[in-house]
ROTIBA-720253 format. One line per 3 residues: number of its first residue (from 1); their letters; for each residue x, y, z of C-alpha. Coordinates in steps of 0.001 Angstrom, whole numbers, plus 524288, in hexadecimal, padded with zeros to 5 digits. Example, Ala and Ser with C-alpha at 12.3 -4.5 7.8 and 13.67 -1.06 7.14 Angstrom:
1) AS) 8300C/7EE6C/81E78 | 83566/7FBDC/81BE4;
***
This chain:
1) MPI) B2CFB/E09C4/5A430 | B30F9/DFDD8/59BF2 | B3FCE/DFBB4/599CD;
4) FSK) B3E03/DFA5A/58AFF | B32D0/E0517/588A1 | B3190/E096B/579EF;
7) TPK) B3681/E176E/57831 | B2B85/E1EC5/5713C | B3001/E21AC/5625E;
10) RKV) B30FA/E3001/55E88 | B2ED3/E3561/55157 | B2F39/E4170/54BAA;
13) VAV) B2786/E445B/53E66 | B26E0/E5110/53663 | B1953/E52E3/53199;
16) IDI) B1784/E5AD8/52491 | B09F0/E5FC3/52087 | B09DA/E653A/51472;
19) TSS) AFB6E/E6A7F/51129 | AF7EA/E74A2/507CE | AF718/E7F97/50FC8;
22) SVG) B0275/E7CC1/51864 | B0ED0/E7324/51B9E | B0E3E/E6F4B/52A47;
25) GAL) B1942/E683D/531A9 | B1921/E5FF7/53ED7 | B224F/E5A49/5466A;
28) VES) B1C9C/E4D8A/54CDA | B2331/E47DD/55785 | B1D4B/E39BD/55A53;
31) NEG) B208C/E3067/565B7 | B1C45/E23B2/5645F | B0F8D/E22CC/56D32;
34) CPI) B0FB5/E31FB/5703F | B079C/E3E91/56D1D | B0EC3/E4466/56086;
37) VIL) B160A/E5133/56326 | B16E8/E5C55/5584F | B23F0/E6249/55900;
40) AAP) B2262/E6C62/54E78 | B1667/E6F88/54470 | B1A46/E7A7F/53B4F;
43) KSP) B1151/E7F0F/52F3D | B149C/E8688/523AE | B09B2/E8B6F/51B7F;
46) INF) B098B/E897F/50C0C | B0985/E95E2/50469 | B000E/E949A/4FA0B;
49) LFD) AFD01/E9C85/4ED12 | AF0AF/EA2F4/4E778 | AF12C/E98E5/4DC3E;
52) VNL) AF18E/E89A2/4DF94 | AFC65/E83F8/4D914 | B015E/E755F/4DE3D;
55) EAS) B101B/E7A70/4DBE9 | B106B/E86A1/4E26A | B085C/E80E3/4ED98;
58) LRC) B1341/E7485/4EEEA | B1E00/E7F0A/4EE6A | B17B2/E86F6/4FA64;
61) TMN) B1567/E7A07/50178 | B230A/E7507/5002E | B2760/E8243/504C0;
64) SLR) B1FCF/E806C/51108 | B2370/E71D1/513DB | B3161/E781E/513C5;
67) LTV) B2E95/E8044/51D57 | B2804/E76AC/526CB | B315B/E6D6B/52638;
70) KKL) B3B31/E751D/528A4 | B349C/E7A4F/534C4 | B30CD/E6DD7/538CC;
73) KSL) B401A/E6BA5/538B1 | B4499/E772D/53FFA | B3933/E743B/54A21;
76) HPG) B3FA2/E6669/54D0C | B4C8F/E65AF/548B4 | B4C77/E5814/54F66;
79) KVD) B4A6D/E4AEF/5477C | B3EC2/E47F2/54029 | B3AAA/E3A8A/53C2F;
82) EVL) B3252/E3B27/530D7 | B29F1/E44D2/5299A | B1BD4/E431E/52593;
85) CVF) B1785/E4C87/51AC9 | B0989/E4DFB/518C5 | B035B/E530E/50CF8;
88) SSP) AF54D/E58BC/50AB8 | AEEA5/E5CC1/50028 | AF1AF/E5FAB/4F3EA;
91) WFS) AFE89/E58DA/4F596 | AF858/E4B37/4F58B | AEDA3/E42C6/4EFD1;
94) SKT) AE7F5/E364A/4F598 | ADC97/E2CD7/4F61F | AD914/E1FFA/4FE2E;
97) KII) AD603/E1548/4F485 | ACD33/E0988/4F889 | AD14F/DFD71/4F497;
100) TVT) AC90C/DEF6D/4F740 | ACFCC/DE259/4F4ED | AC5CF/DD7FD/4F5C4;
103) REK) ACA68/DC802/4F49A | AC107/DBBDF/4F474 | ACA67/DB6FD/50094;
106) PFE) ACF52/DBD3D/50C8D | ADCCA/DC184/50A59 | AE6E7/DC738/5144B;
109) VKK) AEAB7/DD536/5144F | AF88B/DD768/5123A | B008F/DE56B/51250;
112) DFF) B055B/DE315/504B2 | AF531/DE394/50124 | AF3A0/DF106/5042F;
115) SQL) B0160/DF55B/4FD2F | AFC55/DED1C/4EFDE | AF0FB/DF750/4F1B6;
118) IEE) AF70C/E0498/4F461 | B01B4/E000F/4EA2A | AF709/DFF94/4DEEB;
121) EEK) AEF25/E0A95/4E397 | AFB27/E1543/4E38A | AFCC0/E1214/4D539;
124) NFI) AEDB8/E15C9/4D2C7 | AEE0A/E2234/4DBE0 | AFB46/E2739/4D606;
127) VGK) AF642/E25FB/4C8A6 | AF0D8/E33B6/4C10F | AF4C4/E3D20/4CAE1;
130) KEN) AF800/E493D/4C519 | B0207/E4CF6/4CE2D | B0F23/E44EE/4D136;
133) SLF) B0B9F/E3DCC/4DE29 | B132E/E356C/4E77B | B0C67/E2D66/4F05D;
136) IEH) B0BFF/E3136/4FEF9 | B0261/E25D5/505C4 | AFCA9/E19AB/50243;
139) EVI) AF673/E13A0/50DBC | AEA8E/E095C/51022 | AE2F3/E1125/51888;
142) KTE) AD853/E08CA/51C54 | AD4E4/DF9F6/51A14 | AC8C7/DF16A/519DD;
145) LNG) AC90A/DE36F/51ADA | ABBC7/DDD6F/51673 | AB619/DE9B1/517DC;
148) YYV) ABA59/DED5A/52678 | AC42D/DF7C0/52994 | AD160/DF12C/52E6D;
151) KNP) ADC1F/DF911/53374 | AE71D/DEFF9/53186 | AE393/DE70F/5265A;
154) AGK) AF18E/DE083/5232F | AF0DD/DD2F1/52609 | AE284/DD0A1/52748;
157) TAR) AD9E2/DC8D6/51E52 | ACD40/DCC90/5162F | AC6F4/DCAF8/50930;
160) SVK) AC489/DD984/50746 | ACF35/DE4CF/509B0 | ACB6D/DF329/50729;
163) SYI) AD647/DFCF6/5086E | AD649/E0BA0/50943 | AE341/E10E6/50389;
166) YLS) AE80B/E1F0B/504C5 | AF19A/E2385/4FA56 | AF712/E30EA/4F851;
169) AGV) AFFBC/E359D/4EE92 | B0715/E457D/4F0C1 | B0A8B/E4F84/4E7A5;
172) EKA) B1846/E4A4A/4E278 | B1EB8/E56CA/4E37B | B1966/E5C20/4F08C;
175) MEL) B1E82/E4E95/4F6D6 | B2BF3/E4EE9/4F02D | B2DC2/E5D9D/4F48C;
178) AEK) B27AA/E5B69/501F4 | B30DE/E50EB/50442 | B3D4A/E5893/4FF4E;
181) EIE) B3905/E6385/5098D | B3804/E5A78/51434 | B4457/E539E/51264;
184) KVF) B4CAE/E5ED6/512BC | B484C/E602A/52071 | B4445/E543D/525FF;
187) IHT) B50AC/E4D44/51F6B | B50C7/E3E7D/51EC7 | B444E/E3EA5/52622;
190) PLK) B3881/E33D2/52136 | B2D2A/E3B28/51B3E | B2041/E3674/518F6;
193) FAT) B1683/E3C55/50FD5 | B07C9/E3BCB/512FC | AFA68/E40CB/50F96;
196) SSL) AF193/E49B6/518CF | AE51F/E4135/514BC | AEB2F/E34DD/51ADC;
199) VVF) AF17C/E3B10/526A1 | AE53B/E4232/52A67 | ADE7A/E345B/52866;
202) KVL) AE7B0/E2CE4/52FFD | AE62D/E35DE/53AE7 | AD950/E3A4C/53BF8;
205) SDI) AD16F/E2EDD/53AFE | AD682/E2A73/547A4 | AD2B3/E35FB/54C33;
208) IKS) AC520/E39B5/545F9 | ABB32/E309B/54909 | AAE88/E307D/53F3E;
211) KDG) AA725/E250F/53C47 | AA361/E2ABE/52F09 | AB08A/E305C/52AFC;
214) FLI) AB60D/E3EFF/52A40 | ABAA3/E4883/52041 | AC829/E4F81/522E3;
217) IDI) AC806/E5C43/51CC7 | AD4DE/E63B1/51B08 | AD4BE/E71A2/514C2;
220) GGE) AE21D/E753A/51178 | AE879/E7FCC/50AE3 | AE63E/E7D4A/4FB69;
223) TTE) ADDF2/E7013/4FE48 | AD309/E69AF/50543 | AD5EA/E5BC5/50890;
226) INL) ACA13/E5210/50CE5 | ACBC3/E4583/513FE | AC16C/E3A8A/514AF;
229) IRN) AC4D1/E31A3/51FE8 | ABA07/E26EC/521DF | ABA12/E184C/52765;
232) NSL) AC770/E17D8/52AB0 | ACBE7/E1D1A/51DB2 | ACF70/E27EB/515DA;
235) EQS) AC6A4/E27AC/50C18 | AC86D/E33F1/5032A | AD09E/E40F9/50279;
238) VSF) ACD8C/E4AEC/4FA08 | AD378/E59B4/4F92E | ACFAC/E65AA/4F10C;
241) SKG) AD802/E7175/4ED6D | AD114/E7BFA/4F6D2 | AD747/E8047/503A4;
244) NNF) AD90C/E8B41/50C80 | AE27B/E920F/502D8 | AD608/E91EC/4F8F6;
247) LFR) AD143/E9B8A/50203 | ADCE1/EA46E/50470 | ADD1F/EA47D/4F640;
250) KVS) AD0A3/EA9E1/4F43E | AD2C0/EB3B0/4FF02 | ADF77/EB89F/4F966;
253) AAL) AD6EE/EBA6F/4ED5E | ACC57/EC107/4F352 | AD4F8/ECAA1/4FB48;
256) NTF) ADE7C/ECCA4/4F144 | AE99E/EC893/4FA16 | AF577/EBDBA/4FB9C;
259) LRE) AF276/EAFCB/4FF6A | AFA42/EB0D3/50C2B | AF2F8/EBCD5/510C6;
262) ASS) AE57A/EB744/50B39 | AE75B/EAADE/51406 | AEAEB/EB3CD/5203D;
265) IVK) ADEC4/EBB3A/51D42 | AD533/EAE47/51D11 | ADC0C/EA8BF/52845;
268) AYA) AD90D/EB580/5309F | ACB0A/EB727/52AAE | AC8E3/EA93F/52F69;
271) RGH) ACD17/EAD7E/53DC1 | AC2AA/EB852/53CA6 | ACC49/EC31A/539E3;
274) RTL) AC37E/ECA23/52E46 | AC5FE/ED663/5279F | ABA6F/EDE86/520E9;
277) ESS) AC096/EE17F/515E4 | AC527/ED3A0/51273 | ABB7F/ECB66/518B5;
280) DKI) AB059/ECB29/50E27 | ABA16/EC5C3/503DB | AC033/EBB9B/50D61;
283) AAA) AB2D1/EB6DB/50F9F | AAEC8/EB55A/501DD | ABB4B/EAE64/4FF85;
286) IKD) ABAFD/EA465/509B0 | AABDA/EA2CE/504F5 | AB0AE/EA067/4F767;
289) SAG) ABD0A/E9707/4FC44 | AB36E/E8F3D/505FD | AA997/E8CE2/4FB17;
292) EWR) AB36E/E88C8/4F020 | AB8F7/E7EDE/4FB01 | AAC6E/E799C/4FF4B;
295) DYL) AA99B/E75C9/4EF6C | AB771/E702D/4EF4F | AB358/E6965/4FCD1;
298) KNS) AA670/E63B4/4F684 | AACCE/E5E98/4EBBF | AB6C8/E55BF/4F393;
301) LAE) AAD24/E5192/4FD0F | AA3E4/E4DD5/4EF5B | AAF87/E45FF/4EB05;
304) MTQ) AB07E/E4046/4F78C | AA2F7/E3C25/4F89A | AA2BB/E33F4/4EBBC;
307) ESL) AA82E/E27FD/4F3F9 | A9E82/E2AC5/50096 | A9950/E368C/50823;
310) LPQ) AA20A/E3C1F/51286 | AA22C/E3CD4/52106 | A9C31/E47FD/527E2;
313) NIF) AA847/E4C9A/53047 | AB336/E5566/52A3D | ABFB9/E5821/53295;
316) IIG) AC716/E6442/52E4A | AD6EC/E6407/53036 | AD9C6/E708A/5359C;
319) DDP) AD4A0/E7CAF/53B9E | AD999/E88A7/53215 | ACE80/E92A7/532A6;
322) VCR) ACF91/E93CF/52413 | ACB30/E85CC/52168 | ABF36/E8855/528A2;
325) FFS) AB9D1/E916B/51D25 | AB949/E8469/51543 | AB720/E79E8/5201D;
328) SCL) AAB52/E835A/5250C | AA1D6/E7D6C/5189E | AA4ED/E6E42/51D2B;
331) ENS) A97D3/E6C89/525BC | A8F5B/E73EC/51A7E | A8428/E6C0E/517AF;
334) DFS) A8700/E6A75/508C7 | A9235/E618C/50BFC | A8752/E5796/510B1;
337) EFT) A8639/E510F/5035C | A94FD/E4B2B/50615 | A922B/E4570/513C6;
340) ILR) A8D1B/E37B9/517E2 | A820E/E3DED/51F56 | A7EF9/E47A4/515E9;
343) KPF) A82A0/E5207/520C3 | A8CA2/E5C6C/521E7 | A9984/E59F5/524A5;
346) IAQ) A9DAD/E5BF2/533E4 | AAB54/E631B/531DE | AB4C0/E64D7/53D68;
349) KIN) AC36A/E6871/53E71 | ACDA3/E5E96/54255 | AD149/E6286/5501E;
352) PEW) ADF2F/E61FD/5542B | ADB35/E5CA7/560E9 | AD7FA/E5039/55A90;
355) LTR) AE6A5/E4E49/5579D | AEBA3/E53CA/5642C | AEC38/E453B/56B56;
358) YFN) AF6DE/E40A4/561CA | AFFE0/E4C4B/56648 | B06EB/E50DC/571CF;
361) PSS) B0106/E5C9A/5778F | B0D38/E6473/574F5 | B0ACB/E63E4/566E7;
364) PNK) B04F6/E70E8/562E6 | B01AB/E6EB4/553D8 | AF2FF/E6FC1/55068;
367) DIL) AF436/E6E4A/5429B | AEAE0/E636B/53EA3 | AF24B/E5D8A/532C2;
370) LMI) AFF73/E5D6C/53A03 | AF8CD/E56E1/54507 | AF2F5/E4C8F/53D4B;
373) EAV) AFF5D/E4A01/5369B | B068E/E4987/54241 | AFDE3/E3E5C/5488F;
376) YAN) AFF3A/E36C5/53B53 | B0E0C/E385A/53C22 | B0D0B/E342C/54AE2;
379) KFF) B02D6/E27B0/54708 | B06F1/E23F9/539F5 | B1575/E2533/538C2;
382) NF) B1C9A/E197B/53D69 | B2502/E1B24/54984;
***
């Protein structure tokens, strides 16, 4: 062993995943050059009401966040170096802006070149937003010099520079309340906010290889997110306000029962536990909900194809049996109008096994989003 061998750096990051159905957490231990270890992974479901209300939803979300961060601390009282808090829809909005700068003579691309572009786009992005927003990310995710993709453009010379800039902003009140709750438990610990779209893009684009690109669909509690990843870029991100809770509300109304009970009934129904007296009503509510979800999806895909047709491959985050009531329609022929080859989509769920190579075998967690966020924290947080 060399006398001056380098001791691997160890870091523990608390990852907090705020979706529209739950607040998950993971304590991620990273040792430079070693597999990731998940020390703990608690999750708190978010209570939801019959009427969709953003204020009430925010209160319920913060209650679940409070529970999750307390569980994380109790499960690992040791030192936490950083906190990564990832928001999913509806708590952020984003866009990818493409800017091309062309000059007569070749010029050197300096680091401040991109800073100036980002500063200008930030002003344009925040103008006209209805709710008070705070910036989360502003990042150049892809650069082309003279028409060719270049991974590290700084210091290189070109006549034409095409930049793909990802911009995101979070709901100000949600970010402020989240920061307050997190800092109560992880005192004086550096906190970084991120968005699910960019995190998913950065991790899955290294894992899923597809020549024509692919779509990622995440069916949440209140919303469904769609991300288009193609040619080394996060081209588009859209969402619509229909998810699993929409189905639970339909079943609750059909059976004249409480939402929590309706949720349990639908999950049992999805696993094959069915009763004669309610099966017909549940089946009708599922059919109605899936049809409406499909219409919203179709409208979102039509919006996305205004720029160009979509790749055939769709990857679905998660394996919730309730989600399959919605996702089962993805391979229907009537979506063929949106794909490059005018053929139906090819849909499959993201398999946790695709991510296991990053983790120590002792890590038991199989929550796809938390696994993706753990990989992101390990790869893109500086040691």
